[in-house]
C-alpha positions in Angstrom: 0.1 0.0 0.0 1.0 3.6 -0.1 1.6 6.3 1.8 -1.4 8.2 2.7 -2.0 11.6 0.8 -1.6 13.7 3.6 1.6 12.2 4.5 3.0 12.2 1.1 2.0 16.2 1.1 3.8 16.4 4.2 7.1 15.1 2.7 6.7 17.0 -0.2 6.4 20.1 1.9 9.6 19.3 4.2 11.9 18.9 0.8 10.7 22.1 -0.8 13.3 25.2 -0.3 12.0 27.8 2.1 11.1 31.1 0.0 11.4 33.2 2.9 14.2 34.2 5.2 14.5 34.3 9.1 11.0 34.0 10.7 11.8 35.7 14.4 13.0 39.2 15.0 13.2 41.2 18.0 11.9 40.4 21.5 8.1 40.9 21.3 6.0 43.2 24.1 3.6 41.2 26.7 0.7 42.5 24.5 2.2 41.0 21.2 2.8 37.8 22.9 -0.8 37.9 24.0 -2.1 38.5 20.7 -0.1 35.3 19.3 -1.6 33.3 22.0 -5.0 34.3 22.0 -5.8 36.0 18.9 -4.3 34.1 16.3 -5.3 30.6 17.1 -8.8 32.0 17.0 -8.0 33.5 13.1 -5.6 30.3 12.0 -6.5 28.8 9.1 -7.1 25.2 10.1 -5.7 22.6 7.1 -6.8 19.6 9.0 -10.3 20.8 7.8 -11.6 21.3 4.6 -11.8 24.6 2.9 -15.0 26.5 1.6 -15.0 27.8 -2.1 -16.6 30.8 -1.0 -17.0 31.4 3.4 -20.1 32.1 3.9 -21.2 35.1 4.6 -18.8 36.6 2.0 -18.9 37.6 -1.3 -15.5 36.1 -2.6 -12.1 35.0 -1.2 -8.6 36.6 -1.4 -5.0 35.5 -0.5 -2.2 37.9 0.3 1.1 36.1 0.5 3.9 37.3 2.5 1.8 40.5 3.9 5.0 41.7 5.7 4.1 44.8 7.7 0.2 44.0 7.3 -0.7 47.2 5.5 -1.7 46.1 2.7 -3.9 43.4 3.9 -5.4 45.7 6.6 -6.3 48.3 3.7 -8.1 45.8 1.4 -9.9 43.7 4.7 -11.3 47.5 5.6 -12.2 48.4 2.2 -13.5 45.0 1.2 -15.7 43.8 4.2 -17.8 41.6 2.2 -14.4 39.7 1.1 -12.5 37.0 3.4 -8.8 37.4 3.1 -6.6 35.0 3.9 -2.8 36.6 5.0 0.0 34.6 4.9 3.3 35.3 6.7 5.7 33.3 8.5 7.7 36.4 9.9 6.4 36.5 13.5 7.2 40.6 13.4 4.7 40.7 10.6 2.2 38.6 12.0 2.3 40.5 15.0 1.6 43.8 13.6 -1.5 42.2 11.3 -3.0 41.0 14.7 -2.8 44.7 16.3 -4.2 46.1 13.2 -7.3 43.6 13.4 -7.8 44.0 16.9 -7.6 47.7 16.5 -9.8 48.1 13.9 -12.3 45.2 14.8 -12.2 43.5 11.4 -14.3 40.7 11.2 -12.7 39.3 7.4 -9.2 38.2 7.9 -8.2 34.7 8.2 -4.2 33.8 9.2 -1.5 31.6 8.1 1.8 31.6 9.7 4.0 29.6 7.7 4.7 28.6 4.2 2.0 29.2 1.6 2.7 26.6 -0.5 0.4 24.1 1.7 -2.4 26.4 2.0 -2.3 27.0 -1.6 -2.7 22.8 -2.1 -5.3 23.1 0.6 -7.5 25.8 -1.1 -10.2 24.4 -3.3 -9.5 24.9 -7.4 -10.8 27.9 -8.5 -11.6 29.3 -4.9 -9.8 32.8 -5.0 -10.8 36.1 -6.8 -8.0 37.7 -6.1 -3.9 37.2 -4.9 -1.4 39.1 -4.0 2.3 38.4 -3.8 3.9 42.1 -2.8 7.8 42.5 -2.7 8.8 38.9 -1.6 12.0 38.2 -0.6 14.3 38.8 -3.5 16.6 36.4 -2.8 19.3 38.6 -5.1 22.5 36.3 -4.9 22.5 33.9 -7.9 23.0 30.8 -5.8 19.7 31.8 -4.1 17.3 32.4 -7.2 16.1 29.3 -6.6 14.6 30.2 -3.6 12.2 33.2 -4.8 8.3 32.3 -4.5 7.7 33.2 -7.9 8.5 30.1 -10.4 6.4 27.8 -12.5 5.6 25.5 -10.0 4.2 27.9 -7.5 2.6 29.8 -10.1 0.8 26.4 -11.0 -0.2 26.3 -7.5 -1.7 29.8 -7.4 -3.6 29.3 -10.7 -5.1 26.3 -9.4 -6.5 28.1 -6.7 -7.7 31.1 -8.9 -11.0 31.0 -10.6 -11.1 32.0 -14.5 -11.2 35.6 -14.5 -9.6 35.9 -11.3 -6.2 38.3 -10.3 -3.1 37.9 -9.4 -1.2 41.0 -8.3 2.5 40.7 -7.9 5.0 43.5 -7.0 8.5 44.0 -6.7 11.4 46.4 -6.9 13.9 44.2 -8.0 14.0 44.4 -12.0 15.7 40.7 -12.6 12.7 39.1 -9.9 10.0 41.4 -12.5 11.8 39.7 -15.3 11.9 36.1 -14.1 8.2 36.5 -12.7 7.2 37.5 -16.5 9.3 34.2 -17.8 7.2 32.1 -15.3 4.1 33.5 -16.2 4.8 32.9 -20.2 5.3 28.8 -18.8 2.3 29.1 -17.3 -0.6 28.8 -19.7 -3.1 29.3 -17.3 -1.8 32.9 -16.6 -1.8 35.9 -18.9 -0.1 39.6 -18.1 -3.0 42.2 -18.7 -0.7 45.2 -19.5 -1.6 47.0 -22.9 1.0 50.0 -21.9 4.1 51.1 -20.0 1.6 52.8 -17.4 0.1 49.8 -16.2 3.4 48.2 -14.6 5.1 51.5 -13.7 2.4 52.8 -11.8 0.4 51.4 -8.8 -3.6 51.5 -9.3 -5.5 53.5 -6.7 -7.0 50.7 -5.0 -3.2 48.9 -4.3 -2.2 50.8 -1.5 1.5 51.5 -0.7 3.4 49.0 1.6 6.7 50.2 3.9 8.7 48.1 1.2 7.6 50.0 -1.4 8.6 53.5 0.6 11.8 51.8 1.3 12.2 51.0 -2.3 11.4 54.8 -3.0 13.8 56.1 0.0 16.6 54.0 -2.0 15.7 55.2 -5.7 14.8 52.0 -7.0 12.0 51.5 -9.5 9.0 49.4 -8.6 7.1 47.1 -10.8 3.6 46.5 -10.2 2.7 43.1 -12.4 -1.3 41.9 -12.9 -2.1 38.9 -14.3 -5.4 37.4 -15.1 -6.3 33.6 -14.3 -7.6 32.2 -18.1 
């Protein structure tokens, strides 16, 4: 007899290269530790339970992979209360920032996953997402580390599986080579197409795409930003 599917999935997840760096940062305050202990378990996605295509009473389901400080996640949640948004972030400092914002703004439409996004993507039902965001992922700039980049044909296939036809994938980066390899990876993913029709479409951030601290850092350091939007075919 072969291994049960969940065991095979666990083994595959263990073999995958991490696409993120350190998961722990500075020492947390008592309040932040309290949020991790009390609020995070209530909001955490339970991968042991079957997912819903569109969690009631919400009109749609979105996913942000690697939400960093949570600025974009919290803005989207506040401006789209009828959409449930799953935020995925393995870095503890980012998670407590999001938890603090969720508590302060009393947001009721955010769920969280404090680990690698790929098991979550496999858990989601096919065609269940209306939108997915990957904003300023770890660039892994050294050549020997490029294989660790989150955006790859393999990961894009998982994202495309979870997106419904007509849904949108948004990717932002301030690294020109990452933008280039993202476009190459999308070209190798037949379920996705780049929607840009002019340079403005990828040079300027749309109004419903709020800035993040990573974009602000790129501006301070004089790096161009690339705002890429793709449609699930």
